C-alpha positions as CSV (number, residue, x, y, z in Angstrom):
1,M,134.9,116.2,66.5
2,S,131.5,115.0,65.2
3,T,129.4,116.8,62.0
4,N,126.2,116.7,61.0
5,Y,124.0,116.3,58.0
6,R,120.9,116.2,56.2
7,F,119.8,115.7,52.5
8,D,117.4,118.5,51.1
9,K,114.7,115.9,50.4
10,E,113.5,113.0,53.1
11,L,114.8,109.8,52.6
12,N,113.6,106.6,54.9
13,K,115.6,103.9,55.8
14,N,115.3,101.5,52.9
15,E,115.8,104.2,50.4
16,L,119.0,104.9,51.9
17,L,120.1,101.5,52.5
18,K,119.3,100.2,49.0
19,S,121.2,103.1,47.4
20,L,124.4,102.2,50.1
21,K,124.4,98.7,49.2
22,K,125.7,99.6,45.8
23,I,129.3,100.5,47.4
24,G,129.4,97.9,49.9
25,V,127.8,100.3,52.8
26,V,125.3,98.2,55.1
27,E,123.4,98.8,58.4
28,H,125.9,97.7,61.2
29,K,124.1,96.9,64.7
30,T,125.2,97.9,67.9
31,E,124.0,97.9,71.4
32,Q,123.3,101.7,70.8
33,S,121.1,100.7,67.6
34,S,117.5,101.7,68.6
35,D,114.0,102.2,66.9
36,N,115.2,105.6,65.7
37,S,118.9,105.4,65.3
38,F,121.0,102.5,63.3
39,C,124.6,103.0,62.3
40,I,126.0,102.7,58.7
41,S,129.4,101.3,58.1
42,D,131.7,99.8,55.2
43,G,133.4,97.7,58.1
44,E,136.3,101.0,58.4
45,N,134.1,103.7,58.6
46,Y,131.0,104.3,59.9
47,M,128.0,106.7,60.3
48,W,124.9,107.3,62.9
49,C,121.4,108.1,61.4
50,Y,118.3,109.3,63.3
51,N,115.0,108.9,62.2
52,N,111.5,109.8,63.6
53,E,108.7,107.4,64.3
54,D,107.6,107.6,60.7
55,G,110.9,106.1,59.8
56,V,112.1,109.1,57.7
57,I,116.0,109.9,58.5
58,Y,116.2,113.9,60.0
59,G,119.8,113.5,60.7
60,Y,123.2,112.0,60.2
61,C,126.3,112.1,62.3
62,R,129.9,111.0,61.8
63,Y,132.1,111.2,64.4
64,G,135.7,111.5,65.1
65,G,138.2,111.6,62.5
66,N,136.0,109.3,61.2
67,Y,136.4,111.8,57.5
68,D,135.8,109.1,55.1
69,A,132.2,108.4,56.3
70,E,131.1,111.6,54.5
71,E,131.7,109.4,51.3
72,F,128.5,107.3,52.0
73,L,126.3,110.4,51.6
74,A,127.8,112.0,48.5
75,H,127.3,108.4,47.0
76,V,123.6,108.6,48.4
77,A,123.5,112.0,46.7
78,N,124.8,111.5,43.2
79,D,123.0,108.0,43.3
80,L,119.2,109.7,43.8
81,Q,120.2,113.0,42.5
82,I,119.9,115.0,45.9
83,E,122.0,117.1,48.0
84,Y,123.5,116.6,51.1
85,L,124.9,119.8,53.7
86,S,126.9,119.4,56.6
87,E,126.2,122.0,59.6
88,H,128.9,123.7,58.3
89,D,127.1,124.7,55.1
90,D,125.1,127.8,55.0
91,G,121.4,126.7,54.8
92,F,121.9,123.7,57.1
93,W,119.7,125.1,60.1
94,E,117.0,127.1,57.6
95,D,114.5,124.4,57.4
96,E,114.4,124.0,61.3
97,D,114.5,127.5,62.0
98,E,111.3,127.5,59.5
99,D,109.9,124.5,61.2
100,E,110.2,126.5,65.0
101,Y,108.3,129.6,63.2
102,E,105.1,127.9,62.3
103,E,105.1,126.2,65.5
104,E,105.3,129.4,67.4
105,E,102.4,131.4,65.5
């Protein structure tokens, strides 16, 4: 089972990787990597990151029983003094709903 995450502040790939480097998490190149998606890993756990054309990361996904990968986000949140939410948290979808409403007006 997968879980989606996001931060309450916009981050770009360089900011994310700089913070994660402190705990030994690096970008892991795969055949599925692209301009808009990349994998981060500590060699045992992994998480996918998804960014827009401007390089701003809009989502993170932990797949399968890879539960320790959530610690990657916990570290970044602590290091950069920001919060992260999972799709199971209240408020995770709120910003998307607001964006959708603004587009409809």
